[in-house]
PDB file of N, CA, C and O in Angstrom:
ATOM      1  N   MET A   1     277.599 154.028  -0.966  1.00  0.00           N
ATOM      2  CA  MET A   1     276.154 154.153  -0.989  1.00  0.00           C
ATOM      3  C   MET A   1     275.551 152.754  -1.092  1.00  0.00           C
ATOM      4  O   MET A   1     276.040 151.899  -1.829  1.00  0.00           O
ATOM      5  N   HIS A   2     274.514 152.554  -0.360  1.00  0.00           N
ATOM      6  CA  HIS A   2     273.840 151.262  -0.355  1.00  0.00           C
ATOM      7  C   HIS A   2     273.216 151.021  -1.737  1.00  0.00           C
ATOM      8  O   HIS A   2     272.659 151.953  -2.316  1.00  0.00           O
ATOM      9  N   PRO A   3     273.292 149.810  -2.278  1.00  0.00           N
ATOM     10  CA  PRO A   3     272.751 149.542  -3.618  1.00  0.00           C
ATOM     11  C   PRO A   3     271.263 149.869  -3.749  1.00  0.00           C
ATOM     12  O   PRO A   3     270.826 150.357  -4.792  1.00  0.00           O
ATOM     13  N   ASP A   4     270.489 149.606  -2.705  1.00  0.00           N
ATOM     14  CA  ASP A   4     269.056 149.907  -2.780  1.00  0.00           C
ATOM     15  C   ASP A   4     268.817 151.417  -2.862  1.00  0.00           C
ATOM     16  O   ASP A   4     267.923 151.873  -3.574  1.00  0.00           O
ATOM     17  N   THR A   5     269.614 152.176  -2.135  1.00  0.00           N
ATOM     18  CA  THR A   5     269.481 153.632  -2.158  1.00  0.00           C
ATOM     19  C   THR A   5     269.849 154.162  -3.534  1.00  0.00           C
ATOM     20  O   THR A   5     269.166 155.024  -4.086  1.00  0.00           O
ATOM     21  N   HIS A   6     270.935 153.637  -4.077  1.00  0.00           N
ATOM     22  CA  HIS A   6     271.372 154.055  -5.410  1.00  0.00           C
ATOM     23  C   HIS A   6     270.296 153.755  -6.451  1.00  0.00           C
ATOM     24  O   HIS A   6     270.003 154.590  -7.306  1.00  0.00           O
ATOM     25  N   LEU A   7     269.719 152.579  -6.377  1.00  0.00           N
ATOM     26  CA  LEU A   7     268.673 152.183  -7.320  1.00  0.00           C
ATOM     27  C   LEU A   7     267.431 153.069  -7.172  1.00  0.00           C
ATOM     28  O   LEU A   7     266.817 153.457  -8.165  1.00  0.00           O
ATOM     29  N   ALA A   8     267.074 153.379  -5.941  1.00  0.00           N
ATOM     30  CA  ALA A   8     265.916 154.243  -5.707  1.00  0.00           C
ATOM     31  C   ALA A   8     266.158 155.633  -6.264  1.00  0.00           C
ATOM     32  O   ALA A   8     265.262 156.222  -6.868  1.00  0.00           O
ATOM     33  N   LEU A   9     267.369 156.172  -6.066  1.00  0.00           N
ATOM     34  CA  LEU A   9     267.697 157.488  -6.622  1.00  0.00           C
ATOM     35  C   LEU A   9     267.677 157.460  -8.144  1.00  0.00           C
ATOM     36  O   LEU A   9     267.215 158.404  -8.785  1.00  0.00           O
ATOM     37  N   HIS A  10     268.182 156.370  -8.720  1.00  0.00           N
ATOM     38  CA  HIS A  10     268.178 156.229 -10.173  1.00  0.00           C
ATOM     39  C   HIS A  10     266.751 156.232 -10.716  1.00  0.00           C
ATOM     40  O   HIS A  10     266.465 156.915 -11.700  1.00  0.00           O
ATOM     41  N   HIS A  11     265.867 155.487 -10.093  1.00  0.00           N
ATOM     42  CA  HIS A  11     264.472 155.426 -10.552  1.00  0.00           C
ATOM     43  C   HIS A  11     263.777 156.773 -10.394  1.00  0.00           C
ATOM     44  O   HIS A  11     262.984 157.171 -11.248  1.00  0.00           O
ATOM     45  N   THR A  12     264.074 157.469  -9.310  1.00  0.00           N
ATOM     46  CA  THR A  12     263.480 158.785  -9.079  1.00  0.00           C
ATOM     47  C   THR A  12     263.931 159.772 -10.150  1.00  0.00           C
ATOM     48  O   THR A  12     263.120 160.507 -10.714  1.00  0.00           O
ATOM     49  N   ARG A  13     265.242 159.779 -10.425  1.00  0.00           N
ATOM     50  CA  ARG A  13     265.773 160.698 -11.441  1.00  0.00           C
ATOM     51  C   ARG A  13     265.251 160.341 -12.823  1.00  0.00           C
ATOM     52  O   ARG A  13     264.934 161.234 -13.608  1.00  0.00           O
ATOM     53  N   ALA A  14     265.157 159.071 -13.133  1.00  0.00           N
ATOM     54  CA  ALA A  14     264.637 158.647 -14.428  1.00  0.00           C
ATOM     55  C   ALA A  14     263.179 159.091 -14.587  1.00  0.00           C
ATOM     56  O   ALA A  14     262.778 159.532 -15.664  1.00  0.00           O
ATOM     57  N   ALA A  15     262.399 158.977 -13.530  1.00  0.00           N
ATOM     58  CA  ALA A  15     261.003 159.414 -13.585  1.00  0.00           C
ATOM     59  C   ALA A  15     260.916 160.926 -13.792  1.00  0.00           C
ATOM     60  O   ALA A  15     260.060 161.402 -14.538  1.00  0.00           O
ATOM     61  N   GLU A  16     261.807 161.688 -13.130  1.00  0.00           N
ATOM     62  CA  GLU A  16     261.820 163.144 -13.315  1.00  0.00           C
ATOM     63  C   GLU A  16     262.159 163.503 -14.757  1.00  0.00           C
ATOM     64  O   GLU A  16     261.531 164.383 -15.345  1.00  0.00           O
ATOM     65  N   LEU A  17     263.150 162.825 -15.326  1.00  0.00           N
ATOM     66  CA  LEU A  17     263.536 163.104 -16.710  1.00  0.00           C
ATOM     67  C   LEU A  17     262.419 162.752 -17.689  1.00  0.00           C
ATOM     68  O   LEU A  17     262.187 163.479 -18.655  1.00  0.00           O
ATOM     69  N   HIS A  18     261.737 161.657 -17.446  1.00  0.00           N
ATOM     70  CA  HIS A  18     260.604 161.286 -18.302  1.00  0.00           C
ATOM     71  C   HIS A  18     259.497 162.336 -18.215  1.00  0.00           C
ATOM     72  O   HIS A  18     258.892 162.690 -19.227  1.00  0.00           O
ATOM     73  N   ALA A  19     259.239 162.827 -17.019  1.00  0.00           N
ATOM     74  CA  ALA A  19     258.202 163.847 -16.844  1.00  0.00           C
ATOM     75  C   ALA A  19     258.595 165.138 -17.566  1.00  0.00           C
ATOM     76  O   ALA A  19     257.753 165.773 -18.201  1.00  0.00           O
ATOM     77  N   GLN A  20     259.862 165.525 -17.472  1.00  0.00           N
ATOM     78  CA  GLN A  20     260.320 166.723 -18.181  1.00  0.00           C
ATOM     79  C   GLN A  20     260.208 166.544 -19.687  1.00  0.00           C
ATOM     80  O   GLN A  20     259.801 167.467 -20.393  1.00  0.00           O
ATOM     81  N   ALA A  21     260.563 165.367 -20.185  1.00  0.00           N
ATOM     82  CA  ALA A  21     260.470 165.094 -21.616  1.00  0.00           C
ATOM     83  C   ALA A  21     259.016 165.150 -22.081  1.00  0.00           C
ATOM     84  O   ALA A  21     258.718 165.708 -23.137  1.00  0.00           O
ATOM     85  N   ASP A  22     258.121 164.577 -21.296  1.00  0.00           N
ATOM     86  CA  ASP A  22     256.695 164.621 -21.649  1.00  0.00           C
ATOM     87  C   ASP A  22     256.173 166.053 -21.653  1.00  0.00           C
ATOM     88  O   ASP A  22     255.421 166.439 -22.547  1.00  0.00           O
ATOM     89  N   ALA A  23     256.571 166.841 -20.656  1.00  0.00           N
ATOM     90  CA  ALA A  23     256.126 168.236 -20.594  1.00  0.00           C
ATOM     91  C   ALA A  23     256.658 169.017 -21.790  1.00  0.00           C
ATOM     92  O   ALA A  23     255.936 169.822 -22.377  1.00  0.00           O
ATOM     93  N   HIS A  24     257.902 168.785 -22.150  1.00  0.00           N
ATOM     94  CA  HIS A  24     258.482 169.475 -23.301  1.00  0.00           C
ATOM     95  C   HIS A  24     257.765 169.071 -24.587  1.00  0.00           C
ATOM     96  O   HIS A  24     257.449 169.919 -25.422  1.00  0.00           O
ATOM     97  N   ARG A  25     257.513 167.792 -24.740  1.00  0.00           N
ATOM     98  CA  ARG A  25     256.829 167.293 -25.931  1.00  0.00           C
ATOM     99  C   ARG A  25     255.438 167.913 -26.050  1.00  0.00           C
ATOM    100  O   ARG A  25     255.027 168.308 -27.141  1.00  0.00           O
ATOM    101  N   LEU A  26     254.715 168.001 -24.938  1.00  0.00           N
ATOM    102  CA  LEU A  26     253.384 168.598 -24.961  1.00  0.00           C
ATOM    103  C   LEU A  26     253.446 170.091 -25.276  1.00  0.00           C
ATOM    104  O   LEU A  26     252.590 170.612 -25.992  1.00  0.00           O
ATOM    105  N   ALA A  27     254.447 170.772 -24.749  1.00  0.00           N
ATOM    106  CA  ALA A  27     254.589 172.208 -25.017  1.00  0.00           C
ATOM    107  C   ALA A  27     254.886 172.458 -26.483  1.00  0.00           C
ATOM    108  O   ALA A  27     254.358 173.404 -27.068  1.00  0.00           O
ATOM    109  N   VAL A  28     255.722 171.626 -27.083  1.00  0.00           N
ATOM    110  CA  VAL A  28     256.055 171.789 -28.499  1.00  0.00           C
ATOM    111  C   VAL A  28     254.826 171.517 -29.361  1.00  0.00           C
ATOM    112  O   VAL A  28     254.586 172.222 -30.340  1.00  0.00           O
ATOM    113  N   GLU A  29     254.057 170.509 -29.006  1.00  0.00           N
ATOM    114  CA  GLU A  29     252.857 170.179 -29.782  1.00  0.00           C
ATOM    115  C   GLU A  29     251.800 171.276 -29.655  1.00  0.00           C
ATOM    116  O   GLU A  29     251.061 171.531 -30.606  1.00  0.00           O
ATOM    117  N   ALA A  30     251.718 171.922 -28.500  1.00  0.00           N
ATOM    118  CA  ALA A  30     250.699 172.947 -28.278  1.00  0.00           C
ATOM    119  C   ALA A  30     251.053 174.265 -28.962  1.00  0.00           C
ATOM    120  O   ALA A  30     250.171 175.078 -29.240  1.00  0.00           O
ATOM    121  N   LYS A  31     252.330 174.477 -29.229  1.00  0.00           N
ATOM    122  CA  LYS A  31     252.769 175.722 -29.847  1.00  0.00           C
ATOM    123  C   LYS A  31     252.318 175.749 -31.306  1.00  0.00           C
ATOM    124  O   LYS A  31     252.618 174.824 -32.061  1.00  0.00           O
ATOM    125  N   PRO A  32     251.609 176.788 -31.705  1.00  0.00           N
ATOM    126  CA  PRO A  32     251.154 176.836 -33.096  1.00  0.00           C
ATOM    127  C   PRO A  32     252.344 177.020 -34.038  1.00  0.00           C
ATOM    128  O   PRO A  32     253.257 177.792 -33.742  1.00  0.00           O
ATOM    129  N   PRO A  33     252.336 176.328 -35.148  1.00  0.00           N
ATOM    130  CA  PRO A  33     253.450 176.465 -36.082  1.00  0.00           C
ATOM    131  C   PRO A  33     253.464 177.854 -36.720  1.00  0.00           C
ATOM    132  O   PRO A  33     252.415 178.412 -37.043  1.00  0.00           O
ATOM    133  N   ARG A  34     254.649 178.392 -36.894  1.00  0.00           N
ATOM    134  CA  ARG A  34     254.780 179.696 -37.518  1.00  0.00           C
ATOM    135  C   ARG A  34     254.690 179.512 -39.032  1.00  0.00           C
ATOM    136  O   ARG A  34     255.382 178.682 -39.621  1.00  0.00           O
ATOM    137  N   GLU A  35     253.855 180.277 -39.610  1.00  0.00           N
ATOM    138  CA  GLU A  35     253.680 180.163 -41.046  1.00  0.00           C
ATOM    139  C   GLU A  35     254.814 180.872 -41.775  1.00  0.00           C
ATOM    140  O   GLU A  35     255.428 181.800 -41.249  1.00  0.00           O
ATOM    141  N   LEU A  36     255.074 180.423 -42.980  1.00  0.00           N
ATOM    142  CA  LEU A  36     256.125 181.013 -43.801  1.00  0.00           C
ATOM    143  C   LEU A  36     255.856 182.490 -44.033  1.00  0.00           C
ATOM    144  O   LEU A  36     256.778 183.305 -44.031  1.00  0.00           O
ATOM    145  N   ARG A  37     254.608 182.825 -44.231  1.00  0.00           N
ATOM    146  CA  ARG A  37     254.232 184.216 -44.494  1.00  0.00           C
ATOM    147  C   ARG A  37     254.601 185.125 -43.317  1.00  0.00           C
ATOM    148  O   ARG A  37     255.087 186.239 -43.514  1.00  0.00           O
ATOM    149  N   THR A  38     254.369 184.646 -42.104  1.00  0.00           N
ATOM    150  CA  THR A  38     254.695 185.425 -40.908  1.00  0.00           C
ATOM    151  C   THR A  38     256.192 185.595 -40.766  1.00  0.00           C
ATOM    152  O   THR A  38     256.671 186.693 -40.482  1.00  0.00           O
ATOM    153  N   ARG A  39     256.935 184.517 -40.961  1.00  0.00           N
ATOM    154  CA  ARG A  39     258.392 184.603 -40.861  1.00  0.00           C
ATOM    155  C   ARG A  39     258.957 185.547 -41.910  1.00  0.00           C
ATOM    156  O   ARG A  39     259.847 186.345 -41.614  1.00  0.00           O
ATOM    157  N   LEU A  40     258.445 185.460 -43.139  1.00  0.00           N
ATOM    158  CA  LEU A  40     258.920 186.345 -44.200  1.00  0.00           C
ATOM    159  C   LEU A  40     258.616 187.798 -43.865  1.00  0.00           C
ATOM    160  O   LEU A  40     259.450 188.675 -44.091  1.00  0.00           O
ATOM    161  N   GLY A  41     257.434 188.060 -43.330  1.00  0.00           N
ATOM    162  CA  GLY A  41     257.064 189.420 -42.959  1.00  0.00           C
ATOM    163  C   GLY A  41     257.993 190.000 -41.922  1.00  0.00           C
ATOM    164  O   GLY A  41     258.439 191.139 -42.060  1.00  0.00           O
ATOM    165  N   TRP A  42     258.295 189.236 -40.876  1.00  0.00           N
ATOM    166  CA  TRP A  42     259.184 189.735 -39.828  1.00  0.00           C
ATOM    167  C   TRP A  42     260.615 189.893 -40.335  1.00  0.00           C
ATOM    168  O   TRP A  42     261.337 190.787 -39.895  1.00  0.00           O
ATOM    169  N   THR A  43     261.021 189.033 -41.252  1.00  0.00           N
ATOM    170  CA  THR A  43     262.355 189.174 -41.846  1.00  0.00           C
ATOM    171  C   THR A  43     262.446 190.477 -42.630  1.00  0.00           C
ATOM    172  O   THR A  43     263.456 191.178 -42.570  1.00  0.00           O
ATOM    173  N   LEU A  44     261.389 190.794 -43.364  1.00  0.00           N
ATOM    174  CA  LEU A  44     261.377 192.053 -44.114  1.00  0.00           C
ATOM    175  C   LEU A  44     261.355 193.264 -43.182  1.00  0.00           C
ATOM    176  O   LEU A  44     261.974 194.285 -43.481  1.00  0.00           O
ATOM    177  N   VAL A  45     260.659 193.161 -42.076  1.00  0.00           N
ATOM    178  CA  VAL A  45     260.649 194.250 -41.092  1.00  0.00           C
ATOM    179  C   VAL A  45     262.057 194.455 -40.535  1.00  0.00           C
ATOM    180  O   VAL A  45     262.527 195.588 -40.433  1.00  0.00           O
ATOM    181  N   GLU A  46     262.725 193.366 -40.177  1.00  0.00           N
ATOM    182  CA  GLU A  46     264.088 193.477 -39.653  1.00  0.00           C
ATOM    183  C   GLU A  46     265.032 194.077 -40.688  1.00  0.00           C
ATOM    184  O   GLU A  46     265.871 194.910 -40.348  1.00  0.00           O
ATOM    185  N   LEU A  47     264.906 193.666 -41.937  1.00  0.00           N
ATOM    186  CA  LEU A  47     265.744 194.217 -43.000  1.00  0.00           C
ATOM    187  C   LEU A  47     265.489 195.709 -43.161  1.00  0.00           C
ATOM    188  O   LEU A  47     266.429 196.491 -43.298  1.00  0.00           O
ATOM    189  N   GLY A  48     264.222 196.105 -43.144  1.00  0.00           N
ATOM    190  CA  GLY A  48     263.891 197.516 -43.246  1.00  0.00           C
ATOM    191  C   GLY A  48     264.447 198.333 -42.091  1.00  0.00           C
ATOM    192  O   GLY A  48     264.926 199.449 -42.293  1.00  0.00           O
ATOM    193  N   LEU A  49     264.388 197.794 -40.900  1.00  0.00           N
ATOM    194  CA  LEU A  49     264.941 198.502 -39.742  1.00  0.00           C
ATOM    195  C   LEU A  49     266.456 198.645 -39.848  1.00  0.00           C
ATOM    196  O   LEU A  49     267.016 199.675 -39.472  1.00  0.00           O
ATOM    197  N   ARG A  50     267.104 197.626 -40.353  1.00  0.00           N
ATOM    198  CA  ARG A  50     268.558 197.720 -40.535  1.00  0.00           C
ATOM    199  C   ARG A  50     268.900 198.777 -41.574  1.00  0.00           C
ATOM    200  O   ARG A  50     269.831 199.560 -41.382  1.00  0.00           O
ATOM    201  N   LEU A  51     268.160 198.802 -42.664  1.00  0.00           N
ATOM    202  CA  LEU A  51     268.418 199.792 -43.705  1.00  0.00           C
ATOM    203  C   LEU A  51     268.129 201.202 -43.200  1.00  0.00           C
ATOM    204  O   LEU A  51     268.862 202.137 -43.522  1.00  0.00           O
ATOM    205  N   ALA A  52     267.083 201.357 -42.423  1.00  0.00           N
ATOM    206  CA  ALA A  52     266.704 202.678 -41.921  1.00  0.00           C
ATOM    207  C   ALA A  52     267.686 203.172 -40.860  1.00  0.00           C
ATOM    208  O   ALA A  52     267.864 204.380 -40.705  1.00  0.00           O
ATOM    209  N   SER A  53     268.322 202.261 -40.132  1.00  0.00           N
ATOM    210  CA  SER A  53     269.216 202.693 -39.071  1.00  0.00           C
ATOM    211  C   SER A  53     270.663 202.807 -39.536  1.00  0.00           C
ATOM    212  O   SER A  53     271.545 203.101 -38.729  1.00  0.00           O
ATOM    213  N   ALA A  54     270.926 202.580 -40.822  1.00  0.00           N
ATOM    214  CA  ALA A  54     272.295 202.707 -41.344  1.00  0.00           C
ATOM    215  C   ALA A  54     272.698 204.181 -41.328  1.00  0.00           C
ATOM    216  O   ALA A  54     271.859 205.051 -41.565  1.00  0.00           O
ATOM    217  N   PRO A  55     273.958 204.468 -41.053  1.00  0.00           N
ATOM    218  CA  PRO A  55     274.428 205.872 -41.059  1.00  0.00           C
ATOM    219  C   PRO A  55     274.183 206.512 -42.416  1.00  0.00           C
ATOM    220  O   PRO A  55     274.190 205.826 -43.439  1.00  0.00           O
ATOM    221  N   ALA A  56     273.965 207.828 -42.430  1.00  0.00           N
ATOM    222  CA  ALA A  56     273.563 208.540 -43.640  1.00  0.00           C
ATOM    223  C   ALA A  56     274.622 208.485 -44.730  1.00  0.00           C
ATOM    224  O   ALA A  56     274.266 208.486 -45.908  1.00  0.00           O
ATOM    225  N   GLY A  57     275.896 208.437 -44.396  1.00  0.00           N
ATOM    226  CA  GLY A  57     276.947 208.490 -45.405  1.00  0.00           C
ATOM    227  C   GLY A  57     277.302 207.152 -46.021  1.00  0.00           C
ATOM    228  O   GLY A  57     278.122 207.110 -46.938  1.00  0.00           O
ATOM    229  N   THR A  58     276.724 206.065 -45.561  1.00  0.00           N
ATOM    230  CA  THR A  58     277.086 204.754 -46.090  1.00  0.00           C
ATOM    231  C   THR A  58     275.971 204.196 -46.938  1.00  0.00           C
ATOM    232  O   THR A  58     274.794 204.490 -46.725  1.00  0.00           O
ATOM    233  N   LYS A  59     276.357 203.389 -47.898  1.00  0.00           N
ATOM    234  CA  LYS A  59     275.365 202.710 -48.719  1.00  0.00           C
ATOM    235  C   LYS A  59     275.058 201.373 -48.061  1.00  0.00           C
ATOM    236  O   LYS A  59     275.988 200.652 -47.699  1.00  0.00           O
ATOM    237  N   PRO A  60     273.817 201.023 -47.896  1.00  0.00           N
ATOM    238  CA  PRO A  60     273.494 199.736 -47.269  1.00  0.00           C
ATOM    239  C   PRO A  60     273.888 198.586 -48.191  1.00  0.00           C
ATOM    240  O   PRO A  60     273.677 198.643 -49.402  1.00  0.00           O
ATOM    241  N   ALA A  61     274.450 197.569 -47.613  1.00  0.00           N
ATOM    242  CA  ALA A  61     274.817 196.376 -48.367  1.00  0.00           C
ATOM    243  C   ALA A  61     273.703 195.364 -48.232  1.00  0.00           C
ATOM    244  O   ALA A  61     273.332 194.979 -47.123  1.00  0.00           O
ATOM    245  N   LEU A  62     273.170 194.932 -49.360  1.00  0.00           N
ATOM    246  CA  LEU A  62     272.123 193.923 -49.333  1.00  0.00           C
ATOM    247  C   LEU A  62     272.772 192.545 -49.342  1.00  0.00           C
ATOM    248  O   LEU A  62     273.733 192.290 -50.068  1.00  0.00           O
ATOM    249  N   VAL A  63     272.220 191.670 -48.517  1.00  0.00           N
ATOM    250  CA  VAL A  63     272.782 190.321 -48.403  1.00  0.00           C
ATOM    251  C   VAL A  63     272.039 189.396 -49.315  1.00  0.00           C
ATOM    252  O   VAL A  63     272.351 188.207 -49.375  1.00  0.00           O
TER     253      VAL A  63
END
């Protein structure tokens, strides 16, 4: 491969990676942070669903 072609491909790929990194960074910043209260609520919902779906003859084990 010609050195100029290789260098041009390198610069193009580097620019693409920088653009992807910038887009990812902006997406993470735009995403609202999940509050502890919300996470705790959903964890309790999941725990309740697990307990409710346990077979009738078994005792649920709490973790």
